[in-house]
N, C-alpha and C positions, 0 to 999 in steps of 0.2 A: 423873811424868806429870801429877800434879795441878798442879805449878807451870807446866808447859808449857801446860796447858789454860787456866789463869788468865791467863797472859801472852798467849795467843792471843785470849782474850776481850777483854782490855784493848786489844789492837791493833785489833780490830774496832770497839770502842767509840770509840776515838780517831779512827779513820778516818771513822766515821759523823759524829762531831762536826765533823771537818774539812770534810766535805761541806756541812754546815749552815752553818758560818761562811763558807765560800767562796761559797755561794749568797747569803747575807745581804750579803756584801761587794759582789757584782755588782748586787744590787737597789739597795743604797745608792748605788753609783756611778751608776746610771741616774737615780735620783731627784736625786742631787747635781747632775747636768748641768742638769736642768730648774730646780732651785732656784737654781743659780748664774746661769743666764740671766735668771731673774726678778729677782733682786736687782741684777744688773748693769744691767739696763734701768731699774730703779726709782731707783737711787741718784742719778744726775745730776738727774733731775726733782725728787726730794725735797729734795736739797741746794739747788738753785736756788730752789725754792719757799720753803724755810726762810730763805734769805738775803733774799729779797724781804719775807717776813713780818717778819723782825727789823728791817729798815729802815723798814717802814711803821709798825710799832708803837712805834718808838723815840720818835716825837714825838706819839703819840696820847694823849688824855686818858682817864682811867678811865671817864668818862661816855660815851665813844664806844661805839657799838654793838659794835665789834670789840674794844674795850679791856677788856671784862669778863674776857677771858682773860689779861690782863696785869696785873691788880690784885695788888699785893704786900701780903700780910698777915703779921702775926707768925706764925711757923711753930709752931703748936701741934698741929694735926692733919695728919698726913702719910699719903699713900697710896702704896704701892710696888706697881707693876705688874711682877710677876716672870714672865719668859718661860722656860719649860722645855719638855720633851717629854712625851708621853704614855707612851712606852716607854723601857726602859733599853737596856743593851748598847751604849752609845755613849761608853764611856770616862768621863772626868771632866766631860763636858758639863753635866750637871745639877748635879753637886757644886759646880762653879764658881759657879753662880747661887745655890744655897742657902747656900753659905758667905758670899757677899757680902751676902745678905739678913740672915743672922745677925749679921754685923759691923755692918750698919746699925742693927739693933735694939739691939745691945749698946753701940755707940759713938756714931755720929753722931746718931742719933735716940733715944738712951736715955731722955732726959727728955721725949720727945714722945709724943703719942697716935698710935701707929703701927698701920696696917692694911695688909693685903696682898690684892691681886687677882691670883690665879695663873692664868696662861694656860698650861695644861699640867698633866697629872695628877701627875707626879713632884714638882714644886715644891709643889703644894697638900698632898699627903700628908706630905711631909717637914716643912714649916713648921707644919702643924697638929699633928703629933706633938711638935714642940718647944714647943707651948703658945702660939704666936703667933696673933694675931688675923687669921685667914684669912676674909675676907668671902665669897669665892666662888672656885670653881675651874672654869674653862672647859675642857672636855675635847673636845666635839664640834667646836670651831672648826677643828681641823687636819684633820678628815676631808674637808672640801671647802673649802679656804681661798680666800676671795674678798674683794675690797675692801669689798663691801657688808656682809659679816658683821663685818669689823673696824670699819667705820664705826659700826655699832650700839654696839659696846663703847666706842669713842671718845666717842660722844655721851653715853653714860651717865656716863662719867668726867668729861667736860666739864660736864655738868649738875650733878654733885655738887660740883665746884669752884665753879661760879657761885653755887650755893645756899649756899656757905659751909661745907659739911660737911667739906671738906678745904682746907687752906691751901696745900698743895704736893703735886704728883704727880710721881713719878719713875719712869723705866723702868729695869729691870735686865735685861739680855739679853746674849747672846753675839754679838759682832760677827764676821761671817765674814771671815777674811783669806785662808785657803786650807784645803784639806782637812785639814791637820794642826794648824792654828792657829786658835783662836777667842779673841777678846779680850773680857773682861767689861766692859760699859759701864754706867755709872751716869749716866743722862741725864735732865736735867730736862724734864718734859713740860709742866707748868703750875706757876706762871704763865709765860706766854711772855716770854722775856728778850730785851731789845734787843740789836742787833748790837754786839759789842765795838769795832768800828771806826766807830761812829757819829760820833765826834768827829774822825775822820781825813779826809784829802782823798779817800780811796778810796770814801767813802760815795756811793751812787748817788742822783742827784737825779731823782725820777720826775715825770712829767706825768700827772695823774690825770684819767680820763674814765670815768664821769661826775663822781665826786667821791671824795675820799679815804675818807670814812666808809663809803660804799656798798661800795667795794672791800675795805676792811678787814672789813666785816661778812660779805662773801662769801668772802674769801680765808683768814681766820684759821681758821675751822672746817675748811675743806678741807685746809689745811696741817697741822693737828693730826691729822686722820684719816690723812693720807698719812705723817706721821711715825711713827705707831703701826704702820701697815701695813708700812713699810720695816723697822722694828725686828723685826716678826714674820717677814718674809721673810729677814732677816739670821739670825735664830734658827733658822729651818727649814733654811737652807743649812748653817749651822754644825752642826746635829744630824746631817744626812746625811753631812757630811764627817767628823765625829767617829766616827760609827758605821762608816763605811767604813774608816777608819784602825784602829779597834779590832778589827774583824773581820779585817782584813788581818794584824794582829799575832797574833790568835788562830789564824788559819789557819797561819801560819808556825810558831807554837809547837806546834800539833797535829802538823804534819809532822815537826818535830824530835823530838817525843816518840814518834811512830809509828816513825821510823827507829831511835831508841834501843831501843825495845821489840822491834822486829824483829831487831836485832842480838843482843839478849839471848836472844831466843827461839831464834835459829839456833845460838848458842853452847851453850845448854842442851840443845838437840836433838842437836847433834853430840856433846856429852859423854855424853848418855844412850845414843846409838848405840854410841859407843866402849866404854862400860862394859858394855853388853849383849854386844858381841863378845868 
């Protein structure tokens, strides 16, 4: 009877867990829909703005007002902006980013002075525990994500680059493809790189009004803020997709386990009744 009671308690526990994971799956599915709508609407605007930015800065001088963000210096001090989540239970979502950051520290930037700005609690905790130079971990950002909040962070990073505290800034984040697939991106944020097609016939020839310098001075900072905001929206959508997928699998596994335990319980109960008779 002791085994029957233990099995019954396990069944109750598994079913309780299944209810929790199922609820988390539904919550993540609802959040994913909003996050997907946000990134879908943002991507075309951000990509076109980035295209225009690359064409504009392709021929600008470093002395131009907007050209301060395209100054190329020897890469001695590098800042990595790592985007993770504040919470776990989202499969390998955070592990993909932290693994990429470790690879950058050990391989590509092993001989550089490398620092990390972590947007998300999980990334900051992991990288700090690994002994890497984590300057700051932003946790409150995701509680009420807005463009204005992201713009403040972008301005800080841009100011650090202009002042020469960093020679290069890269973004590491999960690009949202679908609910089950997130692709790790290692994207250069600063300096702004010119369009790869600037020498081809596909390069757009713009007419500037009032003048090119004024437009660059206005457009470059806005484009950089938008680029960071798009990366964060991508990451948020990827997080909800990863959590929904993980909770879906957890719910299925809990159901299979509950069915197996129920079968074992019924067999043991039947055997106990037969023995008693």
